[in-house]
Structure formats: C-alpha cells, structure tokens
C-alpha positions, -999 to 999 in steps of 0.1 A, spaced: -323 447 62 -327 485 65 -291 492 57 -292 481 20 -323 501 14 -309 533 28 -276 529 10 -296 524 -22 -314 556 -17 -282 575 -11 -269 563 -45 -301 573 -62 -308 608 -50 -285 627 -73 -300 610 -104 -336 615 -92 -332 652 -85 -343 674 -115 -352 705 -96 -347 738 -115 -331 755 -84 -294 758 -79 -278 724 -75 -268 716 -40 -242 690 -30 -250 672 3 -213 665 8 -201 701 6 -229 726 3 -240 726 39 -231 740 73 -228 728 109 -253 740 134 -248 735 172 -279 718 187 -281 703 222 -243 702 225 -237 685 191 -228 697 157 -255 687 131 -249 690 94 -276 710 76 -282 713 38 -308 737 23 -323 737 -12 -343 765 -26 -360 795 -11 -394 801 4 -415 786 32 -393 762 52 -399 725 52 -377 704 76 -372 668 64 -367 640 89 -350 609 76 -359 573 84 -341 543 98 -337 551 126 -301 556 117 -303 570 81 -286 602 69 -305 628 51 -293 619 16 -321 594 9 -346 622 12 -330 643 -16 -356 626 -38 -379 653 -26 -358 681 -41 -383 689 -68 -406 704 -41 -382 734 -41 -397 744 -74 -429 752 -55 -412 781 -36 -402 761 -6 -369 761 12 -361 724 18 -341 719 50 -323 686 52 -301 676 81 -282 646 94 -297 639 128 -274 632 158 -254 601 151 -260 601 114 -241 612 83 -217 641 89 -231 650 122 -216 643 156 -219 608 170 -225 598 206 -198 586 230 -223 562 244 -251 546 223 -276 553 252 -275 589 241 -296 579 210 -332 583 219 -365 592 202 -369 621 227 -336 636 217 -345 634 180 -378 652 188 -361 679 208 -334 684 181 -361 695 156 -371 723 179 -334 731 185 -329 732 147 -359 755 142 -345 779 168 -309 777 155 -321 786 120 -342 814 135 -374 801 119 -409 810 131 -435 788 114 -422 755 98 -436 725 80 -422 692 90 -421 662 67 -411 629 83 -405 598 63 -407 563 78 -390 565 112 -388 603 106 -426 604 107 -424 590 142 -402 619 152 -425 643 133 -456 631 152 -437 635 185 -427 670 175 -462 680 166 -475 668 199 -447 683 220 -441 715 201 -472 724 182 -468 762 185 -445 768 155 -458 740 132 -478 753 102 -482 719 85 -474 683 93 -467 657 66 -464 621 76 -449 599 48 -450 561 49 -448 560 87 -460 544 119 -485 555 145 -474 532 173 -451 504 184 -480 480 174 -476 491 138 -438 489 139 -441 453 152 -464 445 123 -436 459 101 -413 432 115 -439 405 112 -449 415 77 -413 417 65 -404 384 80 -435 367 66 -427 380 31 -391 368 33 -402 334 46 -427 329 18 -406 343 -11 -370 336 0 -373 303 19 -336 295 15 -327 328 31 -353 322 59 -339 287 66 -304 301 69 -316 328 92 -335 303 114 -303 282 117 -283 311 131 -311 322 154 -313 287 168 -276 291 176 -284 323 196 -280 350 169 -302 381 171 -310 410 147 -280 431 158 -254 404 152 -234 408 120 -242 373 107 -279 381 111 -276 413 91 -255 396 64 -282 370 58 -310 396 57 -289 415 31 -294 386 6 -330 398 1 -331 425 -26 -341 458 -10 -368 465 -37 -386 433 -26 -400 449 6 -398 485 -3 -409 490 -39 -438 485 -63 -414 487 -92 -379 478 -80 -364 491 -113 -370 526 -100 -344 519 -74 -317 505 -96 -284 518 -83 -267 542 -108 -236 549 -88 -227 577 -64 -198 586 -42 -203 571 -7 -217 594 20 -201 592 54 -220 572 81 -250 569 58 -265 543 81 -256 539 118 -265 503 127 -255 508 163 -280 536 166 -306 516 148 -304 486 172 -302 510 202 -335 524 192 -353 493 181 -337 468 205 -311 441 200 -335 418 183 -355 447 168 -361 430 134 -382 404 151 -393 419 184 -393 457 188 -379 470 220 -363 501 235 -378 534 224 -395 520 193 -411 493 215 -430 518 236 -440 548 215 -477 552 209 -494 583 194 -528 568 187 -548 587 214 -531 620 208 -532 625 170 -569 635 170 -560 666 191 -535 681 165 -547 715 153 -524 721 124 -532 707 89 -520 671 86 -513 651 54 -506 614 56 -493 595 26 -485 558 20 -480 533 -8 -504 505 -16 -475 481 -19 -456 491 12 -446 459 29 -431 479 58 -456 505 68 -483 481 58 -515 496 44 -539 477 67 -522 494 96 -517 527 78 -554 532 71 -560 532 109 -545 567 108 -579 578 95 -594 566 128 -567 581 150 -563 613 131 -596 619 114 -590 655 106 -560 646 84 -559 643 46 -551 607 38 -537 595 5 -527 560 -8 -505 559 -39 -516 529 -60 -483 522 -77 -459 528 -49 -442 509 -20 -424 527 8 -413 557 -13 -440 573 -35 -417 603 -39 -395 579 -61 -422 558 -77 -450 584 -83 -432 617 -77 -454 639 -99 -486 628 -81 -471 631 -46 -455 665 -52 -488 679 -66 -507 667 -36 -480 681 -12 -479 715 -29 -517 718 -29 -518 708 8 -491 734 17 -511 761 -1 -540 756 23 
C-alpha cells in the first residue's frame, strides 16, 4: 500500500519543482557521506540556513520530498538524503540492522559529517517519527523542528492501519473481500500476494484531497525508491493490520511538552493515514507548538497547497 504512493511521489518531484535555484538532479548531483559505517547519499539544494529532510515509509528514498524544493527560494539550504537501506545509500546485510534508533542516530551523524552547527529538521510521515526522536535525544543543535503529517505514538500508527483498512473495506469492497480470502489462508501484510491486492487501491484514495495533483507524469526510476523488506522489519510482518517491531512501541506523547526549540506541526484535513482526530492531540502533547491544518490537503500539503504551506514554514523559520 505504501509502495505505490512512494513511487508516485518519485515520478512527481521533478515536475512539481519550480524553484529558482540551480537545478539539482537527485540521481547525479549528490555525494556519499560515511555515517555509522555506511555510505549515505546526500543531495543539497540552495544555500542558507540548513534544513535536513527525513523521508517517510519507513523505507522511502528522499526523492518524494523534492516537492519541498521551492523552500530553497527562502534562503535555505535543503539537505535531502537517502537513509540507511534506502535509495542510493548502503543497505544492511541483515534486516535487523534497520531500526528507528539507528535512523535517529544517523541524523546526528549527518549533522556532524556536514560540519553543521544549528539545523532545522523537517520530518514527513515516518520521517516525523525520526525527527521527534532526534529532538528528544539530540536537542542541543536543533534550531527548529517541523513535523509534517506524522505520528506521535504507536497508538496513532495503529489508527493509521485501522483507518486505511476501514476506508478500503467501505469503498473498495471487492478488494477487501479478496484480501480477506488470502488472509484466511494465512497471508500477512509482508507477503507478496497481500501487497499485490493492496496495490489495487489507487494511492490518491488514502493520501490525497485532490488525486489529480498526484497524476504520474513520468520520470526515470530511482534505485531502491522503496525498501519493502525494511518497511516490514520496522512495522512488523503484519504491520498493515497490527503494528509491531519498532513502530509498535514508540511513544513520544509524554516527552513532547519538554521540547525547548520552536516546533511547527502541520497536517491535512483529508489525511486518511495520519488521521486528523489523532493529529489534533499533538496540541495536548506539545502545547507550545504551532499547529496548522490545511483544509484542502491529504497526507501531502506541500503538493496540494504548497504556497500556503511554504509561507507558513518560512514565517516559522524566521522566528
């Protein structure tokens, strides 16, 4: 289910990028940086105050986040990277090496490798889970924290599963019936047949307010754009129904109120993944944060309402 959406964003990012800065190709205009005994592929856009972007999934490469490129016009250096196991970066010899803790530590490793002092971190979806963990563990060098369409706890991620499946059951009953048949035969989320059936649901159904904004316009394939083995290692073998592994245990709800840096939290009114009724609880858990709901967006306001979101982000970063 996640795979089709991430691939769709990869095919979109070149077309959605209209920044006035020098064009940057994610395939060729980057460099490898050694972090925690692995080579990670890093691509930078623009010049100015650094913003490190953390992609979602878990398992997605950085290319889906290139829809944020226009922020470079606000005198920011946008730092995109393929996290360990994704995209052009090194992959693990054993899937047990893929952990939330490693993803968090790699952000600090990236900051040090690039010789940066103060940074802004923007995490989207699963990337926001990493960003929250980084802010809690390494607050000293974090100037601003932006959490985009993300989750505060395993409880919210489980609601992601429940909401997605409920929507599919109600709107695509033929797909749901097919899925139930293979599950009755013992299939789980990580099985190929399970993923194939989920793939029959249009990605825009769960992720978009206006699916036409995500119409594929063609792009050359990016290597390892989505690592499904990593995804199911992180969410559990049946993670599209019952979250397990690292995603089944993380919980930041009691710690968010103690963050001292400025925090911006954004979400979409029609997000059927990071569902609004759970997202608004961020206002309780992180009352000091600026919280914004985009009324004509799903899981990606940077695609559906980019002018509004980028204006809010630039104003937030100017504080």
